[in-house]
N, C-alpha and C positions, 0 to 999 in steps of 0.2 A: 504494500500500500504506500503510495507516494504522498508525502505531506510537505507543505511549505513550512518546514520546521528544521531545527537543528536536531539531528538524529545520530545517535551513537551507531556507527556502521558495524561494530562488532556484536552488539547486543540487540539492536533494533529499538532501544529505548529512546523516547522523545525527551530531549534534554531541555529544549526551550522552543516555544511556539511563536515567539516574536509578536505576541498579541493576537494570534489566530489560534483557534482550537485549543484554548488554554486548558481544557479538561484532559487533553491527551498527555500533558506533562505528568509523568509519574504513574500514568495509567497503563496497566499491562494489556496492550491491545492483542497480543498473541494469545494470552490465556482467555480473554473475552471471546475472541473468535472461535477458539476451540470449544468453549462452553456453549456458546449460542448457536453455532453452525456446524461444529465438528470439522472445521477447516483450519489448516495451517495458514498463518498470516505473519508477515514480517513488515515492519515499518521501515521506510527509508526516505531520505530527503528527495523531494520531487525532481530537482535538477539532476541528481545522481541517477535516479530512475530513468530519466530521459536519455542520459548518456549511455546507460546500460542497454536500453532499447535500441539506440542507434548502432551500438557496437554489435548487437545480436542480429538485428534484422534491417538496419537502415543504412544510411550513407557511410557510416564508419565500420561497416562489416568487413572483417579481416584486417583492420588497421591495428597496429601494435606500437606503443610508444618505445618499446625496446628495439624495434627494427630500424 
């Protein structure tokens, strides 16, 4: 789940929402999703999600910073 927030990339925890979605800070979204829907969920910064999407299936597909 992409959020316009500061998200710990290792744990998926929302650290700061910068004034948006303030209830998400400190809320365990992954546990909530498992309990409510039986689905795995991971929170990530929305800009990082966009970059991951581009590298997987978009304009950056096959690009590597190490090459």
